[in-house]
N, C-alpha and C positions, 0 to 999 in steps of 0.2 A: 504494500500500500504506500502510495506517495505521501509526502509530508503534508500536502494540501487536500488529500482525499478525506471525505467525510465518512466516518464510521457508519456502517449499516445499523439501522434501528434493530433492537433485539426483537425476537419473535416470542410468542407465548411459550414455545418449546425452550428457548433460551432462558426465559424467566423461570420456568419450572426447574431447569437445571441449576439454578442459583440456590436451591434449597440448601441451607446450612453454610452457605458461602458468605461473600461480602454482602452486607445489608443492602436491600433494594431501596433506592431513593425515589419516592413518588410524591407528586403534588397534583392537586386539582386546579384546573385553570379553565377559562371560558372565552378567551379572546386571542387573536393573533399576536399582538405585542407581548402579552404576558407569556404566551407559549414560547415565543422566541427567547425570553429571559430564562425560562425553565429548561429549555431544550438541552443545553450543553451540560447541565448538572444532574438531570434526572434520568432514571431508567424507564419510568412510566409517567406519562401525563394523562390524567383522567379528566374527562369532561363529565362532571357529576351533575345529577339532577338537583343538587344544591344550588345550581344556577338560578332556580326559581326564587330562592330566598336571598341569595347574595347579590344577584344582578337585577332581578325583576321585582323584588320587594314583596314576594308572596309570603304568607304566614307559615307555609310548610312546603314540602316537595310534591304534595298531592296534586297541585294544579299544573304541574309541568307536562308539556305535550311532546309528542314525537317531533313536531315541527320545530319546537324550541331546541331540542337535543340535536336535530339535524343542523340548524343554523349555527349553533355554537360549536358543534363537532367539526363542521367545515372550516370555521374560523380558526380553531386550534390546529387543525391539520395543516393549514397554510404556514404555521409558525414552527413546525417540527421537522427536523432532519435526522436527529440522533435518537430521540426518545420514542418509545412505543406508545401509540395512542389507543386508549380504551374509553368506551362511551357507555354511560348508564342507560339501561332500558328504563323508561319512566313508568310510573304507576299506571296500571291499566293496560300496559302494552304487552304483557306476558302472562299475567295471572290466570287468564282464561284457559290456557293449556299450551302444550308444546307446539301445536301448529300455529297458533297466534304468535307465540314467542319467536318462532322461526321466521315468519313473515316480517315482523318488525326488526328483528336482529339483522336479517339479510339486507333489509332496506338501509339500515344505519351503516352497515359495513360497505355496501355497494356505493353509497352516495358520499361517504366521508373518507373512505380508505382506512378506517380504523382496523386495528389488528384483532380486536376482541370487544366483547360487550361485558358489562357487569350487571348482575341481577341480584336482588335481595331474597333471602329465604334459605332455610336449611333443608330438613328431610322432605318437606312437602314440595320442594323444588327440584329434588333429585331427578325425577323423571324428565322434567323439562331440560335440565342441564345435560343429561345423557342424550336426549333427542337432538339437541343443538350440536353437541360435540361430534356425534355420529354423522352429522351432515356438514361438517367442515367449519363450524362456527366455534371459535375459542371463547370460553366463558371464564370470567373471574367471579368467584362467589362472594357473598357478604352475609355474615352472621353476627349474632350478638344484638346490639341495637340496630334495628333496621328501620330507618326513618319513615319509609313508606307505610309501615304498620303502626305509626305513632298513636293512632286512635285506639287500636286494640291493645297496645302495650301500656297505655295509660301515661304517655308522655315520654320524654327523652331520658329515661332512667337507665342506670347501669343494669346490665343483664348478666345472668349467670351466678348470682349470689345464692347461697344456701341450697335449697332443694332444686333450684333452677339450673344449677351447675351442670347436671347430667344432660339436660336438654340442649344446652349450647354446645357441649362437647359432641353430642350425637349429631347435631346439625352440621358441625364442621366436618365430622367424619363422612356424613352422607354426601356433602358437597364434593369432597375429595374423591370419594369412591365413584361418584357419578361422572367424573372426568374434568372437573374444573382444574385449571393450571395454577391457580393461586386463590387465596381467600382473604378477604378483609375481615378483621376482628375489630368490631367497634364497641367501645365502652363496656369492656368486660374486665373483671378483676385481673390484676397482673399475674397472679399465680395460675389462674385458669388459662390465660393466654399462653403462658409458658408450657402448661400441660398439653394444650392443643398443638402448639408448635412442635413439641417433641413427638406427638402421636401421629402427625400427618406427614406424608411424603411429598407434599406440595408446600410452597412458601406461604407463610402467613404474613399479612401486612397490617400492622397495628395502627389504630387511631383511638387513643384513649385506652390502650391495652398494656403492652409491656415492651421494655427495651430489648427483651429476648426474642421478639418476633423477627422474622426473616427480612422485614422491611418496615418502613413507616410511611404514612401519608397524612398530609394536612391540606386544608384549603389554602391556596396561596394568599388570598386576601386576608385570612386570619393571621397567618404567620408574619405577614408584612405589617400588621397593625393598621389596616385601613379602616377598621370600625372600632372606635373607642369604647362603645357600649356593649361589645360582645367579647366576653372574657371567660370561655369555658376552661375548666381545670386542665384539660388535656392539650391545650394550645400553648406553645411557647412563642412569644413574639420576638422575632429576629429583627424587627424594625418598627418604626412609629410613623409610617407614611401617612396615616390619617391626620395626625397632628401637623406634619409638615405641609400636607396639601391644604389644610384649612388656613394655615398661616399664609401660604402663598396666595390663596384666593382672597383673603382679607387684605393683603398688601395690594393686590390688583384693584380691588374695589375702592380702596382708599385713594390710589393714584388716579383712577378714572374720575372719581368725584372731585378731586383737586385739580383736574385737567393737567396732571403730570404725565399721563400716558394717553396717547402715544407721544413720545418725545421726538425731536427733529430727526433722530437717526432711525425712527420707525416709520416715517412717512416718505412719500415719493415726490419728486419734482420733475418738470419737463426738461431739465438740463442734464440729468444723469443718463448714462448710456442704458440701452435696453439690455435686459438680462433674460 
């Protein structure tokens, strides 16, 4: 490979082979510019249905549509060269059964170029995962807290505590046995995440889980600190871009009201050469 060649994006098979190796770096993004920033540092960039809340101001992920996932999936795809693209199947796009899941997953992959789809659910989704993988669609699983089931779960609570531990472990096993190449563990106790990671032969990707998972994922907007009022325990802020952005906007507003912007260097005259 030449010094200027761009490495090929990993495939789902490559990701699966990383089990027990160097931790997988994953971020959720929704736009071309942010995807470009993530690309050189991430193994996987996920277009999550959290786009409904983060970008569109919805109260949950339940109102996200296939059209929204398609729009943001295409945008992120334009910004990626090195990282693998995965896209969430939104609520209502796969729960009806394997055939519905295949139609919508095939459409997402065909129109965005994504390498895989992610769907939520454990044992009850095993048949669907097996159906998709048998037909050439790579699937990333998602167990523990599954936000699309927020109404039946009673909110965004930690899953797998006490007697619920066996259920989450069984869900993770079912997803792996059905053919998923990796599984997201969301908001589960750290010791349970470690047990699942040791039990499965596919990588686990933690969000609010354990440092012992095979990889980690966060929403890029959260880890950049774009929202001052959103501070879940499992998010570490690596920046304070929200504060910086608000200060910049305030400075702009002040200069406009004072007629300090645009300054002479920001306007045009008929004496300057055409550019």
